[in-house]
C-alpha positions as a Markdown table, in Angstrom:
| # | Residue | x | y | z |
|---|---|---|---|---|
| 1 | Met | 65.7 | 132.2 | 103.4 |
| 2 | Ile | 69.1 | 132.9 | 105.2 |
| 3 | Arg | 69.7 | 129.2 | 105.7 |
| 4 | Thr | 68.8 | 128.5 | 102.0 |
| 5 | Thr | 71.3 | 131.1 | 100.8 |
| 6 | Ala | 74.0 | 129.8 | 103.1 |
| 7 | Leu | 73.5 | 126.3 | 101.8 |
| 8 | Ala | 73.7 | 127.6 | 98.1 |
| 9 | Val | 76.9 | 129.4 | 99.0 |
| 10 | Leu | 78.4 | 126.3 | 100.5 |
| 11 | Val | 77.4 | 124.2 | 97.5 |
| 12 | Ser | 78.9 | 126.8 | 95.2 |
| 13 | Ile | 82.1 | 126.8 | 97.1 |
| 14 | Ser | 82.2 | 123.0 | 97.0 |
| 15 | Phe | 81.8 | 122.9 | 93.3 |
| 16 | Thr | 84.4 | 125.6 | 92.8 |
| 17 | Ala | 86.9 | 123.7 | 94.9 |
| 18 | Leu | 86.2 | 120.5 | 93.0 |
| 19 | Ala | 86.5 | 122.2 | 89.6 |
| 20 | Ala | 89.9 | 123.7 | 90.8 |
| 21 | Asn | 91.0 | 120.3 | 91.9 |
| 22 | Glu | 90.1 | 118.7 | 88.6 |
| 23 | Ala | 91.9 | 121.5 | 86.8 |
| 24 | Asn | 95.0 | 120.9 | 88.8 |
| 25 | Glu | 94.9 | 117.3 | 88.1 |
| 26 | Asp | 94.6 | 117.8 | 84.4 |
| 27 | Thr | 97.4 | 120.2 | 84.5 |
| 28 | Gly | 99.5 | 117.7 | 86.4 |
| 29 | Leu | 98.8 | 114.9 | 84.0 |
| 30 | Ala | 99.5 | 117.1 | 81.0 |
| 31 | Lys | 102.9 | 117.9 | 82.5 |
| 32 | Ala | 103.4 | 114.2 | 83.3 |
| 33 | Arg | 102.7 | 113.3 | 79.7 |
| 34 | Gln | 105.3 | 115.9 | 78.5 |
| 35 | Thr | 107.9 | 114.5 | 80.9 |
| 36 | Ala | 107.1 | 111.0 | 79.7 |
| 37 | Gln | 107.6 | 111.9 | 76.1 |
| 38 | Thr | 110.8 | 113.8 | 76.6 |
| 39 | Val | 112.5 | 112.4 | 79.7 |
| 40 | Cys | 111.3 | 108.9 | 80.3 |
| 41 | Ala | 110.7 | 107.8 | 76.6 |
| 42 | Ala | 114.2 | 106.6 | 75.8 |
| 43 | Cys | 114.1 | 104.0 | 78.6 |
| 44 | His | 110.4 | 103.3 | 79.1 |
| 45 | Gly | 108.7 | 104.5 | 76.1 |
| 46 | Thr | 106.3 | 107.3 | 76.0 |
| 47 | Asp | 103.5 | 105.1 | 77.4 |
| 48 | Gly | 105.5 | 103.1 | 79.9 |
| 49 | Asn | 106.1 | 100.1 | 77.5 |
| 50 | Ser | 109.8 | 99.9 | 77.6 |
| 51 | Pro | 111.4 | 99.0 | 74.1 |
| 52 | Thr | 114.1 | 96.9 | 75.8 |
| 53 | Ser | 114.2 | 94.2 | 78.7 |
| 54 | Ala | 116.9 | 96.2 | 80.4 |
| 55 | Asn | 114.2 | 98.5 | 81.7 |
| 56 | Pro | 110.9 | 97.5 | 83.2 |
| 57 | Ile | 107.5 | 97.9 | 81.6 |
| 58 | Ile | 105.7 | 100.4 | 83.9 |
| 59 | Ala | 102.5 | 100.8 | 81.9 |
| 60 | Gly | 99.6 | 99.8 | 84.0 |
| 61 | Gln | 101.7 | 99.5 | 87.1 |
| 62 | Ile | 100.1 | 100.2 | 90.5 |
| 63 | Pro | 100.4 | 104.1 | 91.0 |
| 64 | Glu | 101.4 | 103.7 | 94.7 |
| 65 | Tyr | 104.2 | 101.3 | 93.8 |
| 66 | Leu | 105.5 | 103.7 | 91.1 |
| 67 | Leu | 105.4 | 106.6 | 93.4 |
| 68 | Lys | 107.3 | 104.8 | 96.1 |
| 69 | Gln | 110.1 | 103.8 | 93.6 |
| 70 | Leu | 110.4 | 107.4 | 92.3 |
| 71 | Lys | 110.7 | 108.7 | 95.8 |
| 72 | Glu | 113.3 | 106.1 | 96.6 |
| 73 | Phe | 115.6 | 107.0 | 93.7 |
| 74 | Gln | 116.0 | 110.5 | 95.1 |
| 75 | Ser | 118.7 | 111.6 | 97.2 |
| 76 | Ile | 117.3 | 113.9 | 100.0 |
| 77 | Asp | 119.4 | 116.3 | 101.9 |
| 78 | Gly | 122.6 | 114.8 | 100.7 |
| 79 | Lys | 121.6 | 111.3 | 102.1 |
| 80 | Pro | 122.0 | 108.3 | 99.8 |
| 81 | Ala | 119.0 | 107.2 | 97.9 |
| 82 | Val | 117.1 | 104.2 | 99.3 |
| 83 | Arg | 117.3 | 102.6 | 95.8 |
| 84 | Asn | 120.7 | 103.0 | 94.3 |
| 85 | Asn | 120.5 | 103.8 | 90.5 |
| 86 | Pro | 122.6 | 106.5 | 89.1 |
| 87 | Ile | 120.5 | 106.9 | 85.9 |
| 88 | Met | 117.2 | 107.1 | 87.8 |
| 89 | Ala | 118.7 | 109.3 | 90.5 |
| 90 | Gly | 119.5 | 111.8 | 87.7 |
| 91 | Met | 116.1 | 111.5 | 86.1 |
| 92 | Thr | 114.2 | 112.2 | 89.4 |
| 93 | Ala | 116.5 | 114.8 | 90.9 |
| 94 | Ala | 114.4 | 117.7 | 89.6 |
| 95 | Leu | 111.0 | 116.2 | 90.4 |
| 96 | Asn | 108.9 | 117.5 | 93.3 |
| 97 | Ala | 106.2 | 115.5 | 95.2 |
| 98 | Glu | 103.4 | 116.6 | 92.8 |
| 99 | Asp | 105.5 | 115.8 | 89.6 |
| 100 | Met | 106.1 | 112.2 | 90.9 |
| 101 | Lys | 102.5 | 111.7 | 91.8 |
| 102 | Ala | 101.3 | 112.8 | 88.4 |
| 103 | Leu | 103.9 | 110.7 | 86.7 |
| 104 | Ala | 102.9 | 107.6 | 88.7 |
| 105 | Arg | 99.2 | 108.3 | 87.9 |
| 106 | Tyr | 100.0 | 108.9 | 84.2 |
| 107 | Phe | 101.9 | 105.6 | 83.7 |
| 108 | Ser | 99.4 | 103.6 | 85.7 |
| 109 | Gln | 96.7 | 104.7 | 83.3 |
| 110 | Gln | 98.6 | 103.5 | 80.2 |
| 111 | Lys | 97.7 | 100.1 | 78.6 |
| 112 | Gln | 100.4 | 97.5 | 79.1 |
| 113 | Lys | 101.9 | 95.7 | 76.1 |
| 114 | Pro | 103.0 | 92.5 | 77.9 |
| 115 | Ser | 106.0 | 90.4 | 77.4 |
| 116 | Ala | 105.8 | 86.7 | 76.8 |
| 117 | Ala | 107.2 | 83.4 | 78.2 |
| 118 | Thr | 109.7 | 81.6 | 76.1 |
| 119 | Ser | 110.2 | 78.1 | 77.6 |
| 120 | Ala | 107.4 | 75.5 | 78.4 |
| 121 | Lys | 109.9 | 73.7 | 80.7 |
| 122 | Leu | 110.8 | 77.0 | 82.6 |
| 123 | Val | 107.1 | 77.9 | 82.8 |
| 124 | Glu | 106.3 | 74.5 | 84.4 |
| 125 | Thr | 108.8 | 75.0 | 87.1 |
| 126 | Gly | 107.9 | 78.6 | 87.6 |
| 127 | Arg | 104.2 | 77.9 | 87.8 |
| 128 | Thr | 104.9 | 75.6 | 90.8 |
| 129 | Leu | 106.9 | 78.2 | 92.6 |
| 130 | Trp | 104.4 | 81.0 | 91.8 |
| 131 | Arg | 101.5 | 79.0 | 93.1 |
| 132 | Arg | 103.0 | 76.8 | 95.8 |
| 133 | Gly | 106.4 | 78.0 | 96.6 |
| 134 | Asp | 109.1 | 75.6 | 97.8 |
| 135 | Ser | 108.5 | 74.4 | 101.3 |
| 136 | Glu | 111.9 | 72.5 | 101.4 |
| 137 | Arg | 113.8 | 75.7 | 100.8 |
| 138 | Gly | 111.4 | 77.9 | 102.7 |
| 139 | Ile | 110.2 | 79.9 | 99.7 |
| 140 | Ala | 106.7 | 81.2 | 99.9 |
| 141 | Ala | 104.3 | 81.2 | 97.0 |
| 142 | Cys | 104.7 | 84.3 | 94.9 |
| 143 | Ala | 100.9 | 84.5 | 94.4 |
| 144 | Gly | 100.5 | 85.0 | 98.2 |
| 145 | Cys | 101.6 | 88.6 | 97.7 |
| 146 | His | 101.3 | 89.3 | 94.0 |
| 147 | Gly | 98.1 | 87.5 | 93.4 |
| 148 | Pro | 97.2 | 84.4 | 91.3 |
| 149 | Thr | 97.4 | 86.5 | 88.0 |
| 150 | Gly | 100.3 | 88.7 | 89.1 |
| 151 | Ala | 98.0 | 91.8 | 89.3 |
| 152 | Gly | 99.6 | 92.8 | 92.6 |
| 153 | Val | 97.9 | 94.4 | 95.6 |
| 154 | Pro | 97.5 | 98.2 | 95.5 |
| 155 | Ala | 99.9 | 100.1 | 97.8 |
| 156 | Gln | 101.5 | 97.0 | 98.9 |
| 157 | Tyr | 102.8 | 94.7 | 96.2 |
| 158 | Pro | 103.6 | 95.6 | 92.5 |
| 159 | Arg | 102.0 | 94.2 | 89.4 |
| 160 | Leu | 104.3 | 91.6 | 87.8 |
| 161 | Ser | 102.3 | 90.0 | 85.1 |
| 162 | Gly | 103.7 | 90.5 | 81.6 |
| 163 | Gln | 107.0 | 92.0 | 82.9 |
| 164 | Tyr | 110.1 | 91.1 | 81.0 |
| 165 | Ala | 111.7 | 87.9 | 82.3 |
| 166 | Glu | 115.2 | 89.3 | 82.0 |
| 167 | Tyr | 114.3 | 92.3 | 84.1 |
| 168 | Ile | 112.5 | 90.1 | 86.8 |
| 169 | Glu | 115.7 | 87.8 | 86.8 |
| 170 | Ile | 118.1 | 90.7 | 87.4 |
| 171 | Gln | 115.9 | 92.2 | 90.2 |
| 172 | Leu | 115.6 | 88.9 | 92.0 |
| 173 | Lys | 119.4 | 88.5 | 91.8 |
| 174 | Asn | 119.8 | 92.1 | 93.0 |
| 175 | Phe | 117.6 | 91.3 | 96.0 |
| 176 | Arg | 119.6 | 88.2 | 96.7 |
| 177 | Ser | 122.9 | 89.9 | 96.6 |
| 178 | Glu | 121.4 | 92.9 | 98.5 |
| 179 | Glu | 122.4 | 95.2 | 95.8 |
| 180 | Arg | 118.7 | 96.2 | 95.9 |
| 181 | Ser | 117.4 | 96.6 | 99.4 |
| 182 | Asn | 114.2 | 98.8 | 99.2 |
| 183 | Asp | 111.9 | 95.9 | 100.0 |
| 184 | Pro | 109.9 | 96.4 | 103.3 |
| 185 | Glu | 111.3 | 94.3 | 106.2 |
| 186 | Gly | 113.7 | 92.5 | 103.7 |
| 187 | Met | 110.9 | 90.4 | 102.4 |
| 188 | Met | 112.2 | 90.0 | 98.9 |
| 189 | Arg | 115.8 | 89.7 | 100.0 |
| 190 | Asn | 114.8 | 86.8 | 102.3 |
| 191 | Ile | 112.9 | 85.0 | 99.5 |
| 192 | Ala | 115.5 | 85.6 | 96.8 |
| 193 | Asp | 118.3 | 84.4 | 99.1 |
| 194 | Arg | 116.6 | 80.9 | 99.2 |
| 195 | Met | 116.2 | 80.7 | 95.4 |
| 196 | Ser | 118.6 | 79.0 | 93.0 |
| 197 | Asp | 119.6 | 80.6 | 89.7 |
| 198 | Lys | 117.3 | 77.9 | 88.0 |
| 199 | Gln | 114.4 | 78.8 | 90.1 |
| 200 | Ile | 114.9 | 82.5 | 89.5 |
| 201 | Lys | 115.0 | 82.0 | 85.8 |
| 202 | Ala | 111.9 | 79.8 | 85.8 |
| 203 | Val | 109.7 | 82.0 | 87.8 |
| 204 | Ala | 110.8 | 85.1 | 85.7 |
| 205 | Asp | 109.8 | 83.3 | 82.6 |
| 206 | Tyr | 106.5 | 82.3 | 84.1 |
| 207 | Ile | 105.8 | 85.9 | 85.2 |
| 208 | Ala | 106.5 | 87.2 | 81.6 |
| 209 | Gly | 103.5 | 84.9 | 80.4 |
| 210 | Leu | 101.2 | 85.8 | 83.2 |
| 211 | Arg | 97.9 | 87.6 | 82.3 |
């Protein structure tokens, strides 16, 4: 009888803790939704589908990747942010760890409204780079890290499919110039450094049409 009672108590405690966690998650997502609709909406839309190619589409993005970026936009203890962006630095300044986790989760759950490729010729060149790379220039195939359809690899590489070509082009050039340097072990900087402007534009257009 004592053992049965003890087991019942343990089960009750477990369910109570689970319910509390779910309640906290719901509260976090509700707060994240409000932040998205008031703070993030102007640049990324309320659902993460940016209305302009100057800002990335973040709807459906891998949550671990979104969280990493949010953290790296912040300046901690007066130290420069890992990713230098004055606008995002201001937007993330007041966010704590739980806020960022909830925002990453919220945007990852939204449905992406993908961009589209614009040039058949660019797409043809971009497809080759995506699938095979360029051995002569030492460029690895993009699909090796981001997947054949651009879906990415959770916690490692971001989803790229359907992203604005203009945004991808700018980021690749930023990696090449090292204006952006938050890629682990300089992987993207090394690849972008070997790419011509034409190759960057081609693979960016191909990415926009990936599904």
